[in-house]
C-alpha positions, 0 to 999 in steps of 0.5 A: 555738443562741441563748442568751437570758438575761433581764436580771433580778435573779435572773440578776444574782445568778447572775452574782455567785455564778458569778464566784467561780469565774472563772479567776483572770485574768478580770475580766468587766465588766458593770453591773447595770441595763445589760443586765449579767445578760443579757450575762453570762448569754448568754456563760455559756450559750454554753459550756453549749450547746457542751457540750450539742450536743457530748454529743448529737453524741457519742452519735449519732456513737458509733452511726454509727461503729459501723456505718461509720467516717468523719470525726468533725467537728462544725460550729457555725454562727452569726452571731457575735452570740449567741456568738463564735468565740473562745468556740468556740475555748475549748471546742474546745481544752478538748474536744480536750486536756482542759485549759482555756486560761489565758484561758478565763474559765469554765475554772475553773467548767467544771473544777468541774462536771467534778469534780462529775460534772455534765459527761461527754464521750466525746471521740470528735469529732476536729475542729470547724468554724465557719461564720459567716453573717449573718441574711439571708445565704445565703453564709457570710462566714467558714469556719474548719476546724479550729477551735483557739485561738491557740497563744501561750497555754499550757493550764492 
């Protein structure tokens, strides 16, 4: 799950178009010509990938639990470079509650996609975990289970 967005004029335009749907409190600061399109695009793509993997897992999970019930945990592994734990926390809080966190920069955009029917979730995953491991490392440097966002911020 390594989003790789090119720093192109086309992707910069996507950034300009998409920022109109950011959560009101979001000020995502990037600069054109200074990897702004790439940085923004990779952040945006990370959330999309969380959804994509969750939907794929939900389908396999539904088939598996029909045969034998058990734990329903999706573990995301990464280096912390292409996407961060706080991005995963935003996704997990939304997945488990159906509400976006007030500090989720893409929450409003995601809500728009849900209303338009472009995103459908079964919500049969009961928990999420995160394992962080460096590129050349065999041992994890961080394990978080269950993944949840900070409790001090209310959900929208």
